N, C-alpha and C positions, 0 to 999 in steps of 0.2 A: 517532655526532653527525652530524646533519643540518646540511647548508650552507644558509645562507639565500640566498647571490647576490642579495638586495635582493628576494626573492620572500615574500610573506607566506604564513604557514603556517595552515592549517586543519585542526583535528582534528574529525572528523564520526563521531560514536558512532551507529551505525547498525543494530546488530546483531539477531538474534532472530527477527524475522518479516519477510516480504516487504513488509508496509506500513510496515517502519522502513527496510529496508535498500535497496530500490529508488528510493526518493526521495533518500535519503543518496547513493548512487551518481550520480544525475542531478545533484545539487549538486555534487558532485567533478568531473563533467565540466564544468560550467559553471565552476567554480572554477580550474581547470586551463588552460582555454580563455583566462581572464583573466590568466593569467601566474602562479598560485599554487601552493604546495605542499599537498599532501592526505596526511594520514594516516587511515586508517579503523580504528574499533575496531569489532571484531564479537565475536560469541558463538562457540561451540565447536558450534553446530548444523549440520546438513548444507547447510541453504540458505545459510549463510555460507560454508562451505567451498568449496562450488561455485563461488559468486561470487567468491571470491579467486583460483580456478584462472581463470576466465573472464575477470576484470577484472585480468590479472596487469600491467598500468600502474601501478596503485597499491600502495602498500605498506599490509597489513594487519596489526593486531595484535588478538590475541584477549584478551578479559577476561571474568570470569565473568559469568553470565547471572544477573540477581538477583531471581526473583519473590518479590514482598513477602507473607509469610505474613498471617495475622490479627492484628492488633495485639494481643491478651491471649493468642496461641497460645507455647507453650514454644518453638516453632520462633524468635521473634521476638530473642532473644540471639545465636544464631548468625547470623541475617540480619544484624544490626547489625555484628557482628565482621567477617563477609565484606564489608560495605559498607566500613568502615573500613580493611581490608586492601587493597581495590580502589582505593579512592582513593589508596591509596600507592603502588600499582602505575602508576596514571594519571599521577600526579605526576611520576614518573619518566619514563615515556612521554613526556609534553609536554614535560619539560625537554630529554630528548635530541633531540625533533624541532625543538626551538626554535619552540614554538608561538606564534602570534599571537592566536589567538581558538579557541573550543570551540564546536561545535556538537552537541547531542543531537536525534537525531529522533524520540524518544518511548521511553517505557518506564522501568524502573527501570535498565536499561543505560545510560542517558544521566546518571543522576545522580551517579556517582561521577567521569566525565570532568570534567562541569561544576564541581562542587565542587573537584575539584582544580586546575582552572584558575583558580577564584576565589584559593586559595589561593596560586597563584602570580602574581596580580594581571592576569590575561586576562580579557578579555571574554567572557562565556558568553550563549549561546542556546538556546532549546530551540523545537522546531518541532510542533505538534499539527496532524493532519490531519482530526481527527474534529470533528463539530459540538458534542459532549459530550466535552469534554477528561478522558482518565484521571487518577487520582489522583496516579500518579507524575509525571506533567509538571505538575501542578497545585503538587506539593513541589518539584520541580526549578527552577521558575520563581521561587523566592525567592532563588535564587544566579544569576539571569541578568540580563543588561542588557537584554535585550528578549526578549518571546515572540512567534515567528513563527506564524501560524495559516492553516491550508488554508481555512477557513469563517467568514466574518463571524460566524456565530451562537455560535462559541466564545468572542469576546471578553468577554461577560458571566460567564465563569467564571474571568476573571483580575481580579478587583476589585483596583485600585491598582496593577498592573504595567503599564509601556508594552508596548504590543501594535502588531503591524503585520500586516494580512493580504497576505499575500503568494502566496496559492493553495500548493496543494502538486506539488513538482516531479515532472515525467515524464522518463523516460529519453529519450536520443536516439535509440535504436531505435525507439521508439514514435511518432515524428516522420517516420519515413521507411519506411513499410509497403510492403512487396512487392506485387507486381501479384496482382490477385484470381486470374487464370488460374493463375499460379505458386504460390500458397497454396492453392488447391484441388486442385491436384495434389498436394501435399505431404500432405495429409491423405486422399487418394483420394476427393475429393467432386466434384460437378458445379459448375461456376463460375456456369452459367447459372440454377441453381436458387436459391429462396430459402433462406438458411443461419441455423438459430438456435445460437448459442454458448451453451452451459450450463457454467458454472463452478461446480462443487459445493464446491469450497473443500477445504481440508484439515483442518479441525476440525468435527465433528459435522453431516455433510452427509448421511449415510445416507438419511434421509427425503425429503429433496428429490431427491436423485439418483433414489430410488425412483420418486417421484411425476412427473418429467420421463420416466423410462424408460417408464413405464405409461401415460401420458397419451395420449389419441389427438389427436395433431397432425393441423393441415390437410393435405390431400393435397399431394404435390408439396414439401413442404417437408423439408430436410435438416438432420441434427444433428450439430455437433461437440459431444462432451459430455467435459469435462474431470473425471473423477470423483474425484480424490485416489489417491495412491498404495495406499491400503490398501482402496479400494473398486472397483477397476478390474473385477475377475474377478466380482464380484457382479452389478455395473451391467451388463456385457457378459450375463450370463445372464439378467438381467431383461427387458434390451432385445431379445433374442433376434437373429437373422438377418436384420435388416430393411435393405433398399436404403436407403443415404443416411444410416444411423446410425453414426457412428463414435465408439467410445468409448475415451478414453487415460487413465491414471491419472497421470500428469504431463506438463506441458507445457514444455519447454525453449525453445519458438519462439513467446512470445505473439504478436510482431508478426504471422507468419503465420495465427495463430488469429483475430484481429482483421480481417486482411486480407479473409478469406472470409466474416466475420459481416455478417448484417443486423440482428440484433438478440439479445439477450442476456437469459438467466436466470442470476442469481448474488447471493451473498451480498451484503451491503452494508458491507464494509470499505471504509474511507477510500480507500485505495489504489486498490482496483478501480474506485471510483467517479471517482476523479480522471481515470483512463485512458478510462471511458465518457464523461466530458463533453468530454475533450480531443478523442476520435474521433467524437463526436458520434452515438454508439451509443444507440439507445432500449432499455429494459431492463425486466424484470420484477425487482424487489427483495425477495428473502426473507430477512430479518435473520436471523442467528445468533441463537438464543431465549436463549442462554446467555451471551452477550457481557457482558463488565463493566459494570454500570449500563445495560444494554441499549443501549449507545451505537450500534450498528448500526441500531435502529430510528429514533433520533434523526437518523443520516445518512441514512436513506433518505426519511425524511419532508422534509427539505429537496428532493429531487429530486422527490418525489411532489407537492409543494406547488408546485414550479417547473414542472409538467407535462412533466418529464424521464423520468418511471419511474411504472410502476405499484407499490404497496406491498402485500406480501400477507405478513400474518403466517402463519408455518408451521404454528402451532397449528390456525387455522382454513381450511387449504387441502387441498383433495382433488383426485383427478385430473381429475374433471369441470370443476370451476373453473379449475384451471391450464390446461386445454386451450382454455376459453373465452377465459382471458385471452391465452394465446398467439395465437389466431386474431384477437383484438381489435389486439395489438400489431402484427401483420403487414400490418395493413391499409395500403394506400400512404399515405393521409391521415394516419393515426396515426402511422406511422413517422416521415414528413416532420415533424409538427408537434413530436414528441417530440425528433427530432434536433436541431432547432434550439433547443430548449428546454436540452438538454443541453450544447449548445455555447456557450449563454448563460452557463452555471455554470463554466465554464474560466476559468482566469486564464493569459493569455498569458506566456510566458517566467516560470513560476513561480521556476524555479531561478536565473534570473538576478536576480530580486527578493530572495531569499534571501541571494545574493551581494553585491547592493548594501546590504542592510541592515547585513551585516558589516562592509562597506569603509567605510560610515559611521561605524562605531564605531571603528574603526581609524585614522581621520583625527584 
């Protein structure tokens, strides 16, 4: 049984993807800095296991990841049974921890803890980072005291629900980047050269990876290419033995990757875009074409319309077009203009604003 000692206890359900996990960890950092207690509910996925080892100052508990099947699928009954059992497990964890509030950072992993908290009379919150909220969050919002949003554009998708635009939290480590020289040495790059950071992503990035590896980039530009664990060897072969082209499968030190970057080519997941805005990095955004409800395109459009990024649909992208876009992106005046526009989209101290919204409910 957790001891209160006058410290409010916040349960954060944030497992399954980096887009849920890392903002959840940022809230955990802010909540404990304010004198609170934190319990993190995560899945059994590799990314969550690694985080529980790295952030060992926090208590982690695993709950089943619950991807929802199609409504009329035969798998729906087993899914509902699993949700019901997980709600029961969460109710026990919340009671043991003596929780005061529950925060879900998105996806169906957030639903059982929020519902369990509601059954215990606790205020519940769900945070959505995307411009187009997912179905899971729209469902979870029915049991919430308030919906917390990363982008103003999402508010229209929660009619009748109290909402607050807090921004999406950014981890402390991304607020204190290492020196460019130190970061360049880590990756075997030249700190004096313009560097393009490529984040291929973990799902369905083979075409994007190949386009970048084959594109004729401007002379003197070096590349740090995070290809994804399953695509590293293939991308290395396609990129060849070019000087200043570094390919890695997985990056466990994003602060160093961002510290050496002058511009970025990436998917448009909400967490990555939040980090680009916070750091003022101009970008070419290529949405994952099979994302639910095409929400990555909606995210990228927010940045494109603000002048913070170029939006390129993968279906219409070829090596020549990408090379031309990179050349345009890396022009000094373009980078300066886009960097300022990206920073204008960032919300200062989003984690603190999330905590403040929860504290207001606890009063």
